[in-house]
C-alpha positions in Angstrom: 11.4 0.5 -8.6 9.9 -1.3 -5.9 7.4 0.3 -3.7 6.6 -1.7 0.1 3.5 -1.0 1.1 2.9 -1.5 4.3 0.5 -1.4 7.7 0.3 -3.5 10.7 -1.4 -6.8 9.9 -0.8 -6.5 6.1 -4.1 -8.1 5.5 -6.6 -5.5 4.2 -4.9 -1.8 3.1 -1.4 -2.8 2.6 -2.4 -5.8 0.0 -5.0 -3.9 -1.3 -2.2 -1.1 -2.6 -0.1 -3.6 -3.7 -2.3 -5.2 -5.9 -3.7 -2.2 -6.9 0.1 -0.5 -7.5 1.2 -3.5 -9.4 -2.5 -3.1 -11.6 -1.5 0.2 -12.8 2.4 0.4 -12.9 4.1 0.1 -16.4 6.9 -2.9 -16.4 9.8 -2.2 -13.8 8.0 -0.8 -11.1 6.8 -3.4 -8.2 4.7 -2.8 -5.2 5.2 -5.2 -2.4 3.4 -5.1 1.6 4.0 -6.4 4.4 2.9 -6.1 8.3 5.2 -5.3 11.4 2.4 -7.6 13.1 0.9 -10.2 9.8 -2.2 -11.9 10.4 -0.5 -14.8 8.3 -3.7 -14.4 5.8 -5.6 -12.4 3.7 -9.0 -11.3 4.4 -11.5 -12.6 2.4 -13.7 -9.3 1.6 -10.1 -7.6 0.8 -9.6 -10.6 -2.1 -13.4 -10.1 -3.0 -13.0 -6.2 -3.6 -10.0 -6.8 -5.5 -11.6 -9.4 -8.0 -14.7 -7.6 -8.4 -12.2 -4.6 -9.8 -10.7 -6.8 -12.3 -7.4 -6.8 -9.9 -5.3 -10.0 -10.1 -4.7 -11.9 -6.5 -2.3 -14.1 -7.6 0.3 -14.7 -5.0 -1.0 -12.3 -2.3 -0.1 -13.0 1.1 0.5 -11.9 4.4 4.1 -11.6 5.4 6.3 -9.8 8.3 8.8 -7.1 7.3 11.6 -9.3 7.4 10.6 -10.9 3.7 12.5 -8.0 2.5 15.8 -7.8 4.5 17.5 -9.1 1.6 15.7 -7.3 -1.0 15.0 -3.8 0.3 12.8 -1.3 -1.4 13.3 1.8 -3.0 10.4 3.7 -1.0 8.5 2.3 2.0 4.7 3.7 2.0 3.0 3.4 5.5 -1.5 2.7 5.2 -2.1 2.7 8.5 -4.7 5.3 10.0 -2.6 5.3 13.1 0.9 5.1 11.9 1.3 8.6 11.5 4.7 10.0 13.0 5.9 6.3 13.6 9.6 5.0 12.2 10.0 2.7 9.5 12.0 -0.2 10.3 15.7 0.9 10.1 16.7 -1.5 7.9 14.6 -0.2 5.4 18.0 2.2 5.7 18.5 4.3 2.7 14.6 4.1 1.3 12.2 7.1 1.2 9.0 6.5 2.9 6.2 8.4 3.9 3.0 8.0 5.2 -0.8 7.3 3.2 -2.6 6.6 6.0 -6.6 5.0 5.1 -8.7 4.3 7.3 -9.5 0.5 7.9 -12.6 -0.8 5.8 -12.6 -3.6 8.0 -13.2 -2.3 11.1 -16.7 -0.9 9.0 -20.0 -2.3 10.8 -22.8 -2.8 9.6 -24.9 -4.5 6.6 -22.8 -6.2 3.7 -24.2 -3.0 1.4 -22.2 -1.0 3.9 -19.2 -2.7 4.5 -18.7 -3.3 1.0 -19.0 0.5 -0.1 -16.1 1.0 2.5 -13.9 -1.5 1.0 -14.7 -0.2 -2.9 -14.3 3.7 -1.3 -11.4 2.6 0.8 -10.2 0.9 -3.1 -11.0 4.1 -5.2 -8.5 5.7 -2.6 -5.6 3.7 -3.2 -6.0 4.1 -6.9 -5.9 8.0 -6.9 -2.7 7.8 -5.1 -1.2 5.3 -7.4 -1.9 7.2 -10.3 -0.5 10.7 -9.2 2.6 8.1 -7.8 2.8 6.8 -11.2 2.0 10.1 -13.0 5.5 11.4 -11.8 7.9 12.2 -13.9 10.6 10.0 -11.8 13.3 10.1 -14.2 13.5 13.7 -14.0 13.3 14.0 -10.1 15.6 14.5 -7.3 15.4 12.6 -4.3 14.1 15.0 -2.4 12.0 16.0 -4.8 10.4 12.6 -4.9 10.7 12.8 -1.1 8.2 16.2 -0.8 5.8 14.7 -4.6 5.1 11.2 -2.5 4.5 13.3 1.1 2.0 15.3 -1.0 0.1 12.4 -2.2 -0.6 11.3 1.1 -1.9 14.0 2.1 -4.6 14.0 -0.9 
């Protein structure tokens, strides 16, 4: 199963989600990420946050949705806090779609400790959601049950 975490710039929240999911996921489940308007580079603090948590950062990059046209995901999860209700790109066709909005920690202002705390809190929120998803009995769930479950996880 392939999960696509999608955001606008693909430089922070979607990258954190991709890396955290892959860190926790068993074989056969894979997360990727993209952006509708990719920045072209991952924010350095995103990478520092992941490394500090012991999560691999190799291969992470900021890319557009077109990177998956030939290999569409099974599930598309938007993570932008302002994206609720926006339609996912139609070329993801039959993929299940859910919104797991997260505030952007890169917009936090203040001292280094405050900014680090915002990134760490976002990563912790992502971890809770990923663990909830990975605990689902996927093999025994209908498509509708899975859709309801991923919607519920996004509201937690």
